[in-house]
N, C-alpha and C positions, 0 to 999 in steps of 0.2 A: 604585629608586634615585632620589632627588630631589636637586636642586641646592640649595646653601645660599643662592644668590642668588635672592630672591623674584621678580625680573623675568624670569629665565631659566627657561623651561619645558622639562622633560625628561620622557621617558616612563619609567614604572616598568618594571623588568625583570620578565619572567614566567619563572619557573623551568621548565625543560624545554620552552621554546617553540622550535619549529623554524622557522627563517626559510625562506620559500619564495621562490625567484627568480621575479620577475614582471616583465612588460613592460606599460607603460601603453597603453591603447587608448582610443578615443573615449568620451566621456561620463564620464570620470573613473573608470570601472571598470578593474579589473586583470585581465589574462589570465594564467593559469598557464603556466609554462614547459612544454616538452615532457616533461622528466624528471618534473615534478610530475604531469602528467596521466597519464603512463604508470604512475606509482605508484598513482594513484587507480583506474585501470583494473584493475591487478593486485588491489588490495584489493576492488574491486567483484566481480571474478571469483571470488575466494576466498569472499566472502559468498554469492554466488549458488550456488556449489557446496554450501555449508553448508545453504542453504535447500532445495536439491534433496534432499540426504541426509535432512534433517528431514522433508520431505514423504513420502519413501519409508519411513523407519523409524518415524515417530511419527504423522504426520497421518492416514494411512489407517486404521491400527488404532484410533486415538483416535476417529475418526468412526464406525467400526463399533461400537466399545464404547458410544459415546454413543447410537447408534440402538438397541442392545440394551436399554440402561437406559431410554430413552424408551418403548420397546415394553412393557417390564415395567410402567412407571408407568401407561401407558394401560390395559393389561390388568388392572391392579389397581384400576381406576376412580379413579385420583387425578385431581384437578381441576387446571386450569391455575393456575399460581403456587403450587401445593402443593410442599413440599420433601421430599426423601428424604435422610436423614442417615446418614453413616458413623459407627458407634458408636466404632470404634477411633481414628479421626483427627479426627473432628469436621467433616470435609468434607461439604458438602451440595450437592445439585443441585436445580434447580427446573424443573418441567415448564412449558413455554411452548408456545404455539400460534402458528404463522405462517399467515397467510392464503394460500390457494391458489385463486384465483378462476378460475371457468370462465364464459365469456361465451356469449351467444346467437349464432346464426349471423349475425344482422343486425349486431351489434356487431363481430364478427370481420371482416365484409365492410367495415364503415366503417374499421376499422384498416388493412386492405389498401389501401383507397382513399386514406387519408391518406398511407400510405407511398409510393404511386405519385405522389400530388400533390407530395410533398416531393422525390422524385427528378426530377420534371418541372421544378420550380423551380430545382433545382441545375443541370440540363442547360441551362436557358434563361438562367441567370446572374442570376436574381432573388434567390436565397438567398445569404447571405454566410457565409463560412467564417472563423472566428476560431480558428486552431489552438492547441492546448495542446501544448507540446513536452515530450517525455519520452524516455528511452532504452530501447531494446529490445536485449537481448543477441543476438548472432549466433553460433550454435554452429558451430565449424569442422567441416567434414565430412572 
C-alpha cells in the first residue's frame, strides 16, 4: 500500500506477515519478546525430534544400503567416478574414493607433540580463544 503523496513514504504491506513484539537493545538490534523466543524454541524442538526420527528410520538403513552398493561396485571392478544406473528409474550412483591416510610413527608422535604444545599455550594464556556461538539442545531427564 503506497501513499498518493510522493513526499510521504509508507511501507508496503506484506500479506500474512506476522508482527513480532520486540524491544530495542543496544546497537540498534532488536531483541525478541519472551513469547516469540518461546515459540522459536518450540519450533526448534519439533524440528529436532523430526531429525531424530529421520536418523532412526532412514539414515542408518540408507547408509547400510549405500555401503552394500559400494561393495558391489568395488567387487565388480568398477573404477572411481564410474556410474551404476537404475534401468527402471534412471537413478544413478557414482563410485567415489575418499582418502584414509595412515601415518608413520614419527608423524603420529609429532601430532601428539603439537597437541601438547597447543594445550601448554592455552594453559599459559598465550593462545587466544575466539568462540563461535551455537545452541546445543538439552534433553530433559
